[in-house]
Z-matrix of the N, CA and C atoms (Angstrom, degrees):
N
C 1 1.441
C 2 1.508 1 108.45
N 3 1.284 2 117.20 1 113.17
C 4 1.452 3 116.99 2 163.55
C 5 1.531 4 108.80 3 -86.94
N 6 1.293 5 115.11 4 132.52
C 7 1.460 6 122.26 5 174.07
C 8 1.514 7 106.74 6 -114.25
N 9 1.316 8 115.41 7 115.86
C 10 1.459 9 121.55 8 177.67
C 11 1.518 10 108.68 9 -106.73
N 12 1.325 11 116.30 10 125.25
C 13 1.463 12 121.92 11 171.04
C 14 1.517 13 107.03 12 -112.54
N 15 1.321 14 115.14 13 123.30
C 16 1.459 15 120.97 14 -177.85
C 17 1.522 16 107.52 15 -115.41
N 18 1.313 17 115.26 16 109.64
C 19 1.461 18 122.35 17 -178.61
C 20 1.522 19 108.45 18 -95.67
N 21 1.333 20 116.21 19 126.43
C 22 1.464 21 119.99 20 -178.90
C 23 1.524 22 109.73 21 -161.61
N 24 1.317 23 115.19 22 161.84
C 25 1.464 24 121.09 23 173.89
C 26 1.533 25 108.28 24 -60.60
N 27 1.324 26 118.82 25 144.48
C 28 1.472 27 121.21 26 -177.01
C 29 1.529 28 114.70 27 -56.02
N 30 1.328 29 118.22 28 -25.28
C 31 1.464 30 120.74 29 -178.91
C 32 1.529 31 113.37 30 -89.99
N 33 1.317 32 118.41 31 0.66
C 34 1.467 33 121.15 32 -174.89
C 35 1.523 34 112.44 33 -68.53
N 36 1.325 35 117.30 34 -41.47
C 37 1.462 36 121.44 35 -176.73
C 38 1.520 37 110.58 36 -127.08
N 39 1.331 38 115.67 37 137.04
C 40 1.460 39 120.27 38 172.01
C 41 1.529 40 108.47 39 -78.17
N 42 1.315 41 116.47 40 169.66
C 43 1.464 42 120.29 41 176.46
C 44 1.530 43 110.44 42 -60.65
N 45 1.334 44 117.39 43 -40.75
C 46 1.467 45 120.22 44 178.47
C 47 1.531 46 111.32 45 -64.60
N 48 1.336 47 117.08 46 -38.56
C 49 1.463 48 119.64 47 176.99
C 50 1.527 49 110.63 48 -65.55
N 51 1.328 50 116.85 49 -41.11
C 52 1.469 51 120.08 50 177.28
C 53 1.525 52 110.17 51 -61.17
N 54 1.306 53 116.48 52 -43.15
C 55 1.471 54 121.00 53 177.93
C 56 1.536 55 109.76 54 -60.44
N 57 1.316 56 116.50 55 -43.85
C 58 1.464 57 121.01 56 178.96
C 59 1.517 58 112.73 57 -64.58
N 60 1.326 59 116.48 58 -41.84
C 61 1.468 60 120.59 59 177.98
C 62 1.524 61 109.98 60 -62.60
N 63 1.333 62 116.91 61 -47.70
C 64 1.471 63 120.51 62 -179.50
C 65 1.530 64 110.71 63 -60.86
N 66 1.324 65 117.49 64 -41.54
C 67 1.468 66 120.65 65 178.90
C 68 1.528 67 110.95 66 -65.83
N 69 1.332 68 116.98 67 -41.86
C 70 1.467 69 120.68 68 -179.90
C 71 1.524 70 111.23 69 -65.88
N 72 1.327 71 116.89 70 -40.65
C 73 1.463 72 120.42 71 178.27
C 74 1.525 73 109.76 72 -65.54
N 75 1.326 74 117.52 73 -42.97
C 76 1.465 75 120.90 74 178.85
C 77 1.528 76 110.09 75 -60.69
N 78 1.318 77 117.41 76 -42.36
C 79 1.468 78 121.32 77 178.21
C 80 1.533 79 110.98 78 -63.39
N 81 1.331 80 116.40 79 -33.98
C 82 1.468 81 122.34 80 178.36
C 83 1.533 82 110.48 81 -57.70
N 84 1.322 83 116.38 82 -31.73
C 85 1.466 84 122.62 83 -179.04
C 86 1.534 85 110.62 84 -106.21
N 87 1.315 86 117.36 85 44.95
C 88 1.462 87 121.42 86 -170.85
C 89 1.527 88 114.83 87 -64.97
N 90 1.316 89 118.84 88 -14.65
C 91 1.472 90 119.91 89 177.68
C 92 1.528 91 111.65 90 -80.85
N 93 1.323 92 117.08 91 -11.67
C 94 1.465 93 121.78 92 -177.84
C 95 1.522 94 111.13 93 -98.93
N 96 1.327 95 117.24 94 157.69
C 97 1.466 96 118.75 95 168.74
C 98 1.532 97 109.11 96 -57.86
N 99 1.310 98 117.27 97 136.41
C 100 1.469 99 120.63 98 -176.63
C 101 1.525 100 111.88 99 -57.49
N 102 1.331 101 117.57 100 -33.83
C 103 1.461 102 119.09 101 -177.40
C 104 1.532 103 112.68 102 -71.91
N 105 1.327 104 117.95 103 -8.43
C 106 1.464 105 120.30 104 173.40
C 107 1.531 106 111.01 105 -69.83
N 108 1.320 107 117.22 106 -26.04
C 109 1.464 108 121.84 107 -171.40
C 110 1.525 109 110.15 108 -87.98
N 111 1.328 110 115.58 109 115.54
C 112 1.467 111 121.97 110 177.84
C 113 1.520 112 108.51 111 -112.35
N 114 1.324 113 116.32 112 128.21
C 115 1.463 114 121.99 113 176.29
C 116 1.520 115 106.94 114 -124.61
N 117 1.310 116 116.09 115 118.56
C 118 1.461 117 121.54 116 -177.87
C 119 1.524 118 108.38 117 -119.47
N 120 1.316 119 115.59 118 120.92
C 121 1.461 120 121.15 119 176.50
C 122 1.522 121 107.95 120 -92.05
N 123 1.314 122 115.92 121 125.87
C 124 1.458 123 122.02 122 -178.71
C 125 1.523 124 107.81 123 -111.84
N 126 1.335 125 115.90 124 113.13
C 127 1.461 126 120.54 125 179.17
C 128 1.522 127 110.35 126 -74.30
N 129 1.313 128 115.35 127 130.21
C 130 1.461 129 122.18 128 178.55
C 131 1.524 130 107.82 129 -121.12
N 132 1.320 131 115.65 130 101.42
C 133 1.460 132 120.67 131 -177.74
C 134 1.525 133 111.06 132 -65.29
N 135 1.331 134 114.88 133 161.49
C 136 1.458 135 121.21 134 178.70
C 137 1.522 136 110.05 135 -52.04
N 138 1.312 137 116.06 136 134.92
C 139 1.454 138 122.01 137 -179.22
C 140 1.512 139 113.68 138 91.99
N 141 1.335 140 117.51 139 -4.70
C 142 1.464 141 120.80 140 -179.31
C 143 1.521 142 114.28 141 -105.64
N 144 1.331 143 117.99 142 -4.22
C 145 1.464 144 121.44 143 176.50
C 146 1.521 145 108.17 144 -123.49
N 147 1.300 146 114.73 145 125.49
C 148 1.457 147 121.84 146 179.56
C 149 1.520 148 108.07 147 -128.88
N 150 1.316 149 116.71 148 134.38
C 151 1.456 150 122.23 149 173.02
C 152 1.520 151 105.00 150 -113.72
N 153 1.319 152 114.51 151 107.13
C 154 1.462 153 118.53 152 -169.48
C 155 1.519 154 107.50 153 64.20
N 156 1.331 155 117.71 154 -135.12
C 157 1.464 156 119.49 155 -178.13
C 158 1.528 157 114.08 156 -89.50
N 159 1.330 158 117.47 157 8.36
C 160 1.462 159 120.96 158 -173.66
C 161 1.527 160 112.03 159 -109.77
N 162 1.340 161 117.09 160 130.41
C 163 1.466 162 118.51 161 173.38
C 164 1.529 163 109.44 162 -71.55
N 165 1.324 164 116.22 163 144.85
C 166 1.466 165 120.83 164 -178.52
C 167 1.518 166 110.15 165 -132.71
N 168 1.322 167 116.16 166 137.74
C 169 1.467 168 120.68 167 171.58
C 170 1.529 169 110.76 168 -113.20
N 171 1.337 170 116.68 169 -6.15
C 172 1.466 171 120.53 170 -178.51
C 173 1.526 172 112.01 171 -108.67
N 174 1.328 173 116.62 172 19.47
C 175 1.462 174 121.00 173 -175.63
C 176 1.525 175 110.44 174 -103.32
N 177 1.329 176 115.73 175 133.90
C 178 1.463 177 122.51 176 176.51
C 179 1.523 178 107.01 177 -117.73
N 180 1.322 179 115.85 178 125.86
C 181 1.477 180 120.97 179 178.21
C 182 1.519 181 107.58 180 -117.19
N 183 1.314 182 115.65 181 125.32
C 184 1.461 183 121.34 182 -178.13
C 185 1.526 184 108.72 183 -115.18
N 186 1.323 185 114.97 184 126.37
C 187 1.463 186 122.17 185 179.04
C 188 1.528 187 107.03 186 -119.71
N 189 1.312 188 116.30 187 119.81
C 190 1.461 189 121.84 188 -176.63
C 191 1.526 190 109.21 189 -116.51
N 192 1.320 191 115.48 190 131.24
C 193 1.465 192 121.44 191 170.82
C 194 1.521 193 106.77 192 -113.90
N 195 1.318 194 116.40 193 123.47
C 196 1.461 195 120.98 194 177.66
C 197 1.520 196 108.39 195 -109.45
N 198 1.326 197 115.07 196 130.40
C 199 1.454 198 120.18 197 -175.39
C 200 1.529 199 111.43 198 -127.45
N 201 1.312 200 117.73 199 -41.67
C 202 1.466 201 121.82 200 -171.70
C 203 1.525 202 113.10 201 -64.27
N 204 1.319 203 117.20 202 -29.69
C 205 1.462 204 121.69 203 178.93
C 206 1.529 205 108.28 204 -137.12
N 207 1.319 206 115.88 205 146.85
C 208 1.464 207 120.99 206 175.44
C 209 1.523 208 108.95 207 -102.82
N 210 1.313 209 115.56 208 139.49
C 211 1.453 210 120.25 209 176.84
C 212 1.530 211 109.28 210 -77.86
N 213 1.330 212 116.96 211 155.41
C 214 1.464 213 119.46 212 175.91
C 215 1.531 214 110.47 213 -61.77
N 216 1.303 215 115.65 214 154.97
C 217 1.463 216 121.60 215 -179.16
C 218 1.530 217 111.08 216 -63.75
N 219 1.335 218 117.38 217 142.90
C 220 1.459 219 120.06 218 175.73
C 221 1.530 220 112.14 219 -78.23
N 222 1.320 221 117.09 220 3.75
C 223 1.463 222 120.95 221 -177.40
C 224 1.524 223 113.17 222 -77.31
N 225 1.328 224 117.18 223 -9.85
C 226 1.466 225 120.40 224 178.51
C 227 1.526 226 109.14 225 -119.96
N 228 1.317 227 115.67 226 158.00
C 229 1.465 228 120.10 227 177.89
C 230 1.525 229 110.22 228 -61.05
N 231 1.334 230 116.55 229 -39.54
C 232 1.466 231 120.42 230 179.12
C 233 1.531 232 110.78 231 -63.47
N 234 1.324 233 116.69 232 -43.49
C 235 1.464 234 121.05 233 178.68
C 236 1.518 235 112.14 234 -63.48
N 237 1.331 236 116.33 235 -43.01
C 238 1.472 237 119.81 236 178.62
C 239 1.521 238 110.42 237 -63.60
N 240 1.333 239 116.53 238 -41.95
C 241 1.471 240 120.34 239 179.38
C 242 1.525 241 110.53 240 -64.11
N 243 1.340 242 117.29 241 -41.08
C 244 1.459 243 120.68 242 179.22
C 245 1.520 244 110.12 243 -61.98
N 246 1.334 245 116.71 244 -45.66
C 247 1.466 246 121.17 245 -178.57
C 248 1.532 247 111.11 246 -64.24
N 249 1.333 248 116.47 247 -42.75
C 250 1.463 249 119.78 248 177.43
C 251 1.522 250 110.08 249 -61.88
N 252 1.322 251 116.69 250 -42.87
C 253 1.463 252 120.52 251 177.62
C 254 1.516 253 112.13 252 -61.40
N 255 1.327 254 117.26 253 -39.40
C 256 1.468 255 121.77 254 178.65
C 257 1.526 256 110.29 255 -63.39
N 258 1.339 257 116.41 256 -45.54
C 259 1.465 258 119.96 257 179.21
C 260 1.535 259 110.23 258 -64.46
N 261 1.327 260 117.16 259 -39.22
C 262 1.467 261 120.53 260 177.49
C 263 1.527 262 110.73 261 -63.68
N 264 1.331 263 116.80 262 -39.76
C 265 1.470 264 120.91 263 177.94
C 266 1.532 265 110.33 264 -63.85
N 267 1.324 266 116.92 265 -39.13
C 268 1.467 267 120.32 266 176.02
C 269 1.521 268 110.30 267 -62.33
N 270 1.329 269 117.36 268 -43.36
C 271 1.469 270 119.68 269 177.03
C 272 1.527 271 110.80 270 -54.90
N 273 1.324 272 116.65 271 -44.95
C 274 1.467 273 119.65 272 -179.40
C 275 1.526 274 111.29 273 -66.88
N 276 1.318 275 116.98 274 -36.24
C 277 1.466 276 120.97 275 176.86
C 278 1.523 277 110.70 276 -61.22
N 279 1.324 278 116.32 277 -40.70
C 280 1.471 279 121.57 278 -176.25
C 281 1.530 280 113.66 279 -88.46
N 282 1.325 281 117.06 280 -10.88
C 283 1.470 282 120.93 281 -172.26
C 284 1.532 283 114.35 282 -48.02
N 285 1.319 284 120.88 283 -53.93
C 286 1.472 285 118.18 284 -175.49
C 287 1.529 286 113.64 285 -68.79
N 288 1.307 287 116.99 286 -19.30
C 289 1.468 288 120.51 287 -174.99
C 290 1.526 289 113.31 288 -99.27
N 291 1.339 290 116.43 289 -26.84
C 292 1.460 291 119.54 290 -175.21
C 293 1.529 292 111.52 291 -132.80
N 294 1.330 293 118.30 292 -58.00
C 295 1.459 294 120.75 293 -173.19
C 296 1.523 295 113.21 294 -59.99
N 297 1.327 296 117.28 295 -38.80
C 298 1.463 297 120.33 296 -179.22
C 299 1.522 298 113.15 297 -77.59
N 300 1.306 299 117.54 298 -6.45
C 301 1.467 300 121.74 299 179.74
C 302 1.526 301 108.34 300 -96.43
N 303 1.316 302 115.01 301 93.98
C 304 1.470 303 121.35 302 -173.01
C 305 1.521 304 112.95 303 -63.55
N 306 1.329 305 117.43 304 -17.78
C 307 1.463 306 119.56 305 179.67
C 308 1.526 307 112.17 306 -76.50
N 309 1.328 308 116.97 307 -11.61
C 310 1.462 309 120.39 308 -176.94
C 311 1.523 310 111.80 309 -98.04
N 312 1.322 311 114.98 310 139.54
C 313 1.459 312 122.23 311 165.85
C 314 1.522 313 105.46 312 -103.34
N 315 1.315 314 117.11 313 146.04
C 316 1.459 315 117.62 314 -177.77
C 317 1.518 316 111.36 315 -154.76
N 318 1.311 317 113.46 316 162.49
C 319 1.462 318 121.90 317 179.61
C 320 1.527 319 107.53 318 -154.01
N 321 1.321 320 116.08 319 151.58
C 322 1.467 321 119.41 320 176.69
C 323 1.517 322 109.87 321 -148.70
N 324 1.316 323 115.38 322 160.79
C 325 1.460 324 120.90 323 169.52
C 326 1.524 325 108.93 324 -150.25
N 327 1.323 326 114.61 325 160.82
C 328 1.460 327 121.91 326 178.14
C 329 1.522 328 108.50 327 -121.49
N 330 1.316 329 115.68 328 132.38
C 331 1.467 330 122.23 329 170.71
C 332 1.521 331 107.57 330 -114.13
N 333 1.314 332 115.87 331 150.92
C 334 1.461 333 120.08 332 176.14
C 335 1.524 334 109.38 333 -113.51
N 336 1.312 335 115.24 334 129.33
C 337 1.456 336 122.73 335 178.06
C 338 1.527 337 108.17 336 -103.53
N 339 1.320 338 118.59 337 137.26
C 340 1.467 339 119.36 338 177.11
C 341 1.531 340 111.17 339 -58.23
N 342 1.303 341 115.31 340 136.25
C 343 1.470 342 121.70 341 -175.79
C 344 1.530 343 112.58 342 -61.61
N 345 1.326 344 117.13 343 -29.56
C 346 1.464 345 119.47 344 -178.08
C 347 1.530 346 112.57 345 -73.67
N 348 1.321 347 117.21 346 -5.33
C 349 1.469 348 121.57 347 177.56
C 350 1.526 349 111.12 348 -105.44
N 351 1.322 350 116.44 349 31.31
C 352 1.464 351 122.10 350 -175.88
C 353 1.518 352 109.03 351 -137.64
N 354 1.322 353 115.34 352 136.44
C 355 1.467 354 122.13 353 173.63
C 356 1.518 355 109.05 354 -139.32
N 357 1.326 356 115.31 355 153.16
C 358 1.458 357 122.40 356 176.46
C 359 1.526 358 106.76 357 -123.47
N 360 1.323 359 116.75 358 123.34
C 361 1.461 360 120.89 359 -176.88
C 362 1.537 361 110.83 360 54.17
N 363 1.333 362 116.31 361 32.02
C 364 1.452 363 121.31 362 179.68
C 365 1.517 364 114.89 363 78.59
N 366 1.332 365 116.84 364 7.46
C 367 1.466 366 122.19 365 -176.35
C 368 1.526 367 109.41 366 -111.19
N 369 1.333 368 116.74 367 134.72
C 370 1.460 369 119.51 368 170.80
C 371 1.523 370 107.82 369 -64.19
N 372 1.328 371 118.51 370 129.08
C 373 1.465 372 120.01 371 179.70
C 374 1.527 373 111.47 372 -61.31
N 375 1.313 374 116.34 373 150.23
C 376 1.462 375 119.26 374 179.25
C 377 1.528 376 111.40 375 -65.27
N 378 1.313 377 116.80 376 159.46
C 379 1.459 378 120.21 377 177.76
C 380 1.534 379 111.71 378 -59.02
N 381 1.306 380 114.82 379 151.07
C 382 1.460 381 122.44 380 179.35
C 383 1.528 382 111.15 381 -54.24
N 384 1.316 383 115.55 382 131.51
C 385 1.472 384 124.17 383 176.17
C 386 1.533 385 114.21 384 62.77
N 387 1.323 386 117.52 385 14.90
C 388 1.469 387 120.80 386 179.00
C 389 1.533 388 110.26 387 -77.77
N 390 1.316 389 115.83 388 166.73
C 391 1.465 390 120.31 389 175.67
C 392 1.528 391 110.38 390 -61.13
N 393 1.330 392 116.58 391 -36.98
C 394 1.468 393 119.89 392 178.95
C 395 1.528 394 110.73 393 -64.26
N 396 1.337 395 117.41 394 -41.29
C 397 1.462 396 119.30 395 178.37
C 398 1.530 397 110.27 396 -66.28
N 399 1.319 398 116.85 397 -38.23
C 400 1.468 399 120.03 398 176.60
C 401 1.527 400 110.39 399 -61.93
N 402 1.319 401 117.09 400 -37.22
C 403 1.464 402 121.01 401 176.86
C 404 1.524 403 110.60 402 -66.11
N 405 1.316 404 116.79 403 -43.03
C 406 1.470 405 120.01 404 177.37
C 407 1.529 406 109.63 405 -59.28
N 408 1.327 407 116.13 406 -42.45
C 409 1.467 408 119.43 407 -179.45
C 410 1.526 409 110.30 408 -66.04
N 411 1.313 410 117.98 409 -46.07
C 412 1.469 411 121.69 410 -178.05
C 413 1.526 412 111.73 411 -63.08
N 414 1.328 413 116.63 412 -42.04
C 415 1.469 414 120.78 413 -178.26
C 416 1.526 415 112.39 414 -85.85
N 417 1.327 416 116.60 415 -16.49
C 418 1.464 417 124.20 416 179.65
C 419 1.529 418 112.92 417 58.39
N 420 1.324 419 115.37 418 38.46
C 421 1.469 420 120.29 419 170.73
C 422 1.528 421 109.14 420 -159.56
N 423 1.335 422 114.77 421 158.53
C 424 1.465 423 120.80 422 178.63
C 425 1.520 424 109.66 423 -80.25
N 426 1.321 425 115.87 424 137.01
C 427 1.462 426 120.63 425 176.24
C 428 1.523 427 108.22 426 -149.94
N 429 1.325 428 117.43 427 155.31
C 430 1.465 429 119.75 428 179.22
C 431 1.529 430 110.75 429 -58.65
N 432 1.306 431 114.48 430 148.44
C 433 1.472 432 119.88 431 178.52
C 434 1.506 433 110.04 432 -137.01
C-alpha cells in the first residue's frame, strides 16, 4: 500500500487535477492492486503552512508511505540507482500537476513501513506476486485467501 498525503492550499488543485494526480499515482504502482493506492489531499488554509519563518500558500508537501513493496537497499550502487530511478519516475508522474507549475514550491519524501504492520479489511495482505495477490489485483478488493 502506498499512502500518499498531499498537503496544499485548497486552491492549488481543482477536482479534475486531483483526479488526474490520483490516477497518475495509481498508474505509477501498476504492479499492485489499484485499491492498494491511497491518495489523500489535505487542505491547508492560509496561515497553516510555514516554510521556515515564512507563511506559504504556494507550497505543496507530499508524504509517501510505501508498505506493499520494499525498495532495494541504498547500500549498493544498484540499490542507489534503483532508488534514484524511482524518485525520477515520481517526478515524471507529477510533472504536469506540480513540476511544470513554476508558481509552486514543493517537497516530498518516502518512508517505508514494514509489511507485517499492515492489514487491509483486517486481513494480512497476500505474499508478493502470489496467486492470492494476483486475485486481489484482478478483483480489485481484499478477500480471504
